[in-house]
Backbone as a chain_set.jsonl record, in Angstrom:
{"seq": "XXXXXXXXXXXXXXXXXXXXXXXXXXXXXXXXXXXXXXXXXXXXXXXXXXXXXXXXXXXXXXXXXXXXXXXXXXXXXXXXXXXXXXXXXXXXXXXXXXXXXX", "coords": {"N": [[88.595, 98.766, 104.561], [88.169, 95.919, 102.765], [89.758, 94.159, 100.226], [88.974, 92.11, 97.491], [90.313, 90.142, 95.142], [89.966, 88.454, 92.089], [90.851, 86.223, 89.384], [90.489, 84.96, 86.071], [91.157, 81.791, 84.447], [92.929, 82.487, 82.157], [94.391, 84.713, 83.004], [97.224, 85.56, 84.847], [97.184, 85.457, 88.109], [99.191, 86.379, 89.957], [101.108, 87.523, 92.885], [102.238, 90.061, 92.378], [100.546, 91.143, 90.555], [98.112, 91.177, 92.071], [98.915, 92.937, 94.17], [99.316, 95.322, 92.77], [96.732, 95.728, 91.755], [95.358, 96.149, 94.217], [96.562, 98.353, 95.172], [95.797, 100.305, 93.262], [93.047, 100.245, 93.652], [92.778, 101.075, 96.458], [94.132, 103.619, 96.228], [92.202, 105.002, 94.483], [89.803, 104.86, 95.898], [90.094, 105.697, 98.484], [89.182, 107.996, 99.572], [86.635, 107.523, 100.344], [86.736, 106.392, 102.613], [85.658, 104.556, 105.638], [82.97, 103.87, 104.697], [82.828, 102.11, 102.546], [82.77, 98.774, 102.775], [83.761, 96.439, 101.387], [85.492, 95.658, 98.518], [85.208, 94.009, 95.518], [87.144, 92.702, 92.839], [87.098, 91.528, 89.62], [88.874, 90.06, 87.147], [88.959, 89.236, 83.89], [89.725, 87.532, 80.804], [88.381, 88.114, 77.991], [88.271, 87.099, 75.275], [90.385, 85.184, 75.247], [93.168, 83.952, 73.636], [92.985, 85.398, 71.268], [93.439, 88.297, 71.289], [93.435, 91.875, 71.185], [91.063, 94.387, 72.434], [90.23, 93.193, 75.132], [90.352, 92.558, 77.889], [88.554, 92.455, 80.705], [87.349, 94.175, 83.539], [85.571, 93.853, 86.326], [84.256, 95.488, 88.86], [83.151, 95.705, 92.074], [81.577, 97.437, 94.728], [80.777, 97.089, 98.1], [78.675, 98.798, 100.164], [78.014, 99.95, 103.289], [74.747, 99.29, 104.543], [73.533, 99.703, 102.005], [72.702, 98.946, 98.515], [74.911, 97.082, 96.638], [77.444, 98.603, 94.58], [78.24, 98.314, 91.229], [80.697, 98.267, 88.514], [82.08, 98.118, 85.042], [84.883, 97.596, 82.968], [86.46, 97.625, 79.807], [89.482, 96.957, 78.311], [92.897, 96.812, 76.758], [94.778, 95.738, 78.354], [95.242, 94.524, 81.962], [95.938, 96.57, 83.645], [95.055, 99.004, 82.596], [92.422, 98.369, 82.453], [91.782, 97.983, 85.145], [92.186, 100.434, 86.289], [90.434, 102.082, 84.758], [87.961, 100.907, 85.524], [88.023, 101.526, 88.245], [87.924, 104.314, 88.298], [85.487, 104.679, 87.091], [83.91, 103.564, 89.127], [84.371, 105.327, 91.258], [83.015, 107.647, 90.212], [80.421, 106.616, 90.152], [79.877, 106.023, 92.967], [80.213, 108.68, 93.986], [77.857, 109.796, 92.749], [75.814, 108.307, 93.849], [76.234, 108.656, 96.61], [75.908, 111.449, 96.573], [73.249, 111.68, 95.785], [72.064, 110.796, 98.232], [72.652, 112.627, 99.916], [75.048, 112.52, 101.449]], "CA": [[88.117, 98.285, 103.354], [88.646, 94.627, 102.359], [89.662, 94.234, 98.7], [89.147, 90.749, 97.084], [90.767, 90.097, 93.768], [89.707, 87.213, 91.273], [91.188, 86.274, 87.821], [90.15, 83.717, 85.427], [92.387, 80.986, 83.885], [93.754, 83.04, 81.195], [95.282, 85.858, 83.547], [98.068, 84.994, 85.942], [96.684, 86.151, 89.273], [100.241, 86.382, 90.793], [101.1, 88.434, 93.827], [102.442, 91.248, 91.923], [99.155, 91.661, 89.986], [97.178, 91.502, 93.023], [99.35, 94.082, 94.849], [98.945, 96.461, 91.891], [95.471, 96.008, 91.722], [95.083, 96.532, 95.332], [97.167, 99.735, 95.203], [94.86, 101.106, 92.401], [91.783, 100.412, 94.331], [93.033, 101.952, 97.455], [94.284, 105.048, 95.575], [91.137, 105.899, 93.895], [88.583, 104.78, 96.815], [90.54, 105.98, 99.92], [88.397, 109.146, 100.115], [85.343, 107.184, 100.804], [86.842, 105.883, 104.046], [85.05, 103.252, 105.991], [81.807, 103.754, 104.11], [82.934, 100.927, 101.824], [83.241, 97.659, 103.412], [84.539, 95.525, 100.753], [85.593, 95.818, 96.936], [85.492, 92.738, 94.747], [87.604, 92.887, 91.678], [87.107, 90.426, 88.716], [89.671, 90.265, 85.935], [88.832, 88.171, 82.82], [90.255, 87.708, 79.467], [87.014, 87.789, 77.265], [88.467, 86.157, 74.107], [91.587, 84.472, 75.395], [94.374, 84.2, 72.674], [92.697, 86.153, 70.042], [93.976, 89.599, 71.403], [92.537, 92.995, 71.081], [90.613, 94.952, 73.703], [89.674, 92.004, 75.633], [90.501, 92.344, 79.381], [87.428, 92.977, 81.445], [87.467, 94.33, 84.892], [84.282, 94.148, 86.932], [84.589, 96.068, 90.257], [81.853, 95.904, 92.873], [81.782, 98.003, 96.01], [79.767, 96.942, 99.043], [78.703, 99.926, 100.984], [77.193, 99.633, 104.478], [73.338, 99.708, 104.444], [73.131, 100.118, 100.739], [72.91, 97.882, 97.483], [76.356, 97.121, 96.152], [77.576, 99.385, 93.28], [79.251, 97.544, 90.329], [80.967, 98.824, 87.208], [82.998, 97.22, 84.367], [85.684, 98.42, 81.992], [87.164, 96.606, 78.828], [90.81, 97.541, 77.901], [93.917, 96.093, 76.304], [95.582, 95.16, 79.442], [94.644, 94.536, 83.024], [96.212, 97.818, 84.202], [94.108, 100.017, 82.109], [91.092, 97.947, 82.776], [91.552, 98.2, 86.549], [92.289, 101.892, 86.542], [89.194, 102.477, 84.192], [86.938, 100.562, 86.44], [88.249, 102.284, 89.575], [87.432, 105.625, 87.979], [83.952, 104.621, 86.879], [83.412, 103.36, 90.492], [84.42, 106.654, 92.026], [81.852, 108.454, 89.838], [79.144, 105.993, 90.601], [79.829, 106.193, 94.303], [79.971, 110.005, 94.07], [76.391, 110.006, 92.358], [75.071, 107.553, 94.942], [76.252, 109.427, 97.796], [75.211, 112.811, 96.369], [71.713, 111.618, 95.779], [71.692, 110.681, 99.53], [73.111, 113.942, 100.705], [76.039, 112.175, 102.447]], "C": [[88.974, 97.105, 102.932], [88.578, 94.573, 100.753], [89.891, 92.594, 98.44], [89.382, 90.785, 95.501], [90.777, 88.567, 93.058], [90.126, 87.262, 89.907], [90.62, 84.994, 87.347], [91.35, 83.033, 85.086], [93.361, 81.576, 83.071], [94.602, 84.305, 81.792], [96.0, 85.359, 84.782], [97.837, 85.881, 87.207], [97.854, 86.046, 90.332], [100.246, 87.494, 91.944], [101.454, 89.864, 93.472], [101.144, 91.954, 91.341], [98.307, 92.001, 91.058], [97.639, 92.611, 93.999], [99.05, 95.356, 93.898], [97.625, 96.852, 91.766], [94.811, 96.713, 93.027], [95.346, 97.902, 95.615], [96.181, 100.719, 94.423], [93.617, 101.332, 93.117], [91.907, 101.28, 95.471], [93.168, 103.36, 97.104], [92.979, 105.825, 95.245], [89.744, 105.914, 94.901], [88.968, 105.227, 98.332], [89.658, 107.064, 100.526], [87.099, 108.726, 100.781], [85.42, 106.439, 102.157], [86.106, 104.523, 104.409], [83.539, 102.985, 105.476], [81.702, 102.538, 103.168], [83.504, 99.776, 102.644], [84.172, 96.67, 102.67], [84.42, 95.873, 99.172], [86.041, 94.42, 96.396], [85.886, 93.17, 93.359], [87.685, 91.609, 90.935], [87.876, 90.628, 87.46], [89.49, 89.045, 85.119], [89.216, 88.47, 81.487], [89.167, 87.164, 78.56], [87.266, 86.919, 76.109], [89.712, 85.484, 74.147], [92.674, 84.864, 74.473], [94.107, 84.991, 71.572], [93.181, 87.662, 70.183], [92.997, 90.674, 71.271], [92.042, 93.497, 72.5], [89.76, 94.001, 74.388], [89.762, 91.656, 77.266], [89.279, 93.032, 80.07], [87.659, 92.925, 82.964], [86.239, 94.8, 85.472], [84.708, 94.532, 88.369], [83.185, 96.328, 90.903], [82.148, 96.344, 94.356], [80.546, 97.719, 96.921], [79.768, 98.03, 100.076], [77.617, 99.63, 102.103], [75.888, 100.156, 104.319], [72.785, 100.084, 103.178], [73.237, 98.984, 99.798], [74.47, 98.146, 97.019], [76.264, 97.946, 94.769], [78.674, 98.711, 92.403], [79.366, 98.424, 89.037], [81.817, 97.81, 86.437], [83.756, 98.046, 83.346], [86.425, 97.308, 81.139], [88.297, 97.524, 78.344], [91.7, 96.467, 77.254], [94.636, 95.343, 77.199], [94.9, 95.303, 80.866], [94.973, 95.893, 83.793], [95.204, 98.908, 83.876], [92.778, 99.631, 82.486], [90.741, 98.24, 84.131], [91.414, 99.594, 86.869], [90.883, 102.443, 85.89], [87.971, 102.234, 85.041], [86.958, 101.359, 87.642], [87.632, 103.735, 89.275], [86.013, 105.838, 87.797], [83.359, 104.454, 88.319], [83.353, 104.592, 91.213], [83.219, 107.572, 91.593], [80.53, 107.959, 90.22], [78.842, 106.179, 92.1], [79.524, 107.79, 94.627], [78.455, 110.445, 93.856], [75.656, 109.405, 93.422], [75.002, 108.29, 96.26], [75.696, 110.954, 97.821], [73.775, 112.71, 96.428], [71.311, 111.406, 97.328], [72.034, 111.81, 100.281], [74.256, 113.507, 101.622], [77.419, 112.794, 101.962]], "O": [[90.191, 97.176, 102.761], [87.573, 94.873, 100.108], [90.752, 91.927, 99.013], [88.652, 91.428, 94.746], [91.511, 87.664, 93.46], [89.825, 88.243, 89.226], [90.316, 84.079, 88.112], [92.457, 83.509, 85.34], [94.546, 81.269, 83.195], [95.434, 84.852, 81.069], [95.376, 84.78, 85.671], [98.336, 87.005, 87.247], [97.586, 85.673, 91.474], [99.365, 88.353, 91.897], [101.037, 90.794, 94.162], [100.791, 93.1, 91.618], [97.748, 93.097, 91.027], [96.765, 93.202, 94.632], [98.535, 96.355, 94.4], [97.282, 98.031, 91.676], [93.963, 97.603, 92.972], [94.53, 98.605, 96.211], [95.827, 101.79, 94.915], [93.138, 102.462, 93.213], [91.157, 102.256, 95.513], [92.436, 104.221, 97.592], [92.717, 106.97, 95.614], [88.827, 106.725, 94.774], [88.163, 105.092, 99.253], [89.398, 107.103, 101.729], [86.54, 109.422, 101.629], [84.441, 105.963, 102.732], [85.988, 103.581, 103.625], [82.956, 101.959, 105.824], [80.613, 101.988, 103.002], [84.628, 99.854, 103.138], [85.163, 96.164, 103.196], [83.379, 96.303, 98.675], [87.049, 93.824, 96.776], [85.139, 93.901, 92.71], [88.25, 90.646, 91.452], [87.415, 91.468, 86.687], [89.809, 87.939, 85.554], [89.05, 89.603, 81.036], [89.029, 85.956, 78.372], [86.485, 85.983, 75.932], [90.186, 85.163, 73.057], [93.099, 86.019, 74.498], [95.07, 85.294, 70.866], [93.317, 88.27, 69.121], [91.795, 90.409, 71.245], [92.536, 93.084, 73.549], [88.546, 94.046, 74.186], [89.295, 90.632, 77.765], [89.129, 94.242, 79.897], [88.056, 91.927, 83.566], [85.812, 95.931, 85.241], [85.516, 93.821, 88.965], [82.286, 96.998, 90.394], [82.875, 95.673, 95.088], [79.42, 98.062, 96.563], [80.749, 98.189, 100.802], [76.516, 99.145, 101.842], [75.75, 101.335, 103.994], [71.723, 100.703, 103.12], [73.856, 98.002, 100.209], [75.056, 99.228, 97.061], [75.283, 97.963, 94.026], [79.833, 98.576, 92.797], [78.462, 99.119, 88.572], [82.241, 96.796, 86.991], [83.282, 99.099, 82.92], [86.903, 96.289, 81.638], [88.086, 98.693, 78.019], [91.294, 95.306, 77.204], [95.129, 94.28, 76.821], [94.021, 96.158, 80.98], [94.129, 96.253, 84.614], [94.626, 99.588, 84.725], [91.987, 100.507, 82.837], [89.626, 98.681, 84.411], [90.564, 99.948, 87.686], [90.246, 103.255, 86.561], [87.114, 103.089, 85.266], [85.907, 101.859, 88.043], [86.85, 104.222, 90.092], [85.387, 106.827, 88.177], [82.402, 105.147, 88.666], [82.304, 104.908, 91.775], [82.529, 108.165, 92.422], [79.621, 108.714, 90.565], [77.702, 106.457, 92.473], [78.665, 108.094, 95.454], [77.889, 111.259, 94.585], [74.781, 110.11, 93.927], [73.965, 108.505, 96.887], [75.189, 111.526, 98.786], [73.105, 113.539, 97.043], [70.217, 111.855, 97.669], [71.592, 111.857, 101.429], [74.41, 114.201, 102.627], [78.436, 112.643, 102.64]]}, "num_chains": 1, "name": "protein.A"}
């Protein structure tokens, strides 16, 4: 599973952040094994300096032979946004694979 992490200009996309996001994604999605070919993570600060619950994490999983599955989560910081999006993605993939009987 390839993991691609993107941040906007308001979030410092340093190596520590990218490593933590990658660990979160791998932890939550490892049970899907090689069915997921790529996961794209986009972190954005919705209202920049104003504060509040404004960090959005959009996570999209590319599944072989199927349409991509995308979810998003809004939280106070990137850790919570990433974890929330990963949990939503697990539920969405469970639903998708369950409907297909896989």
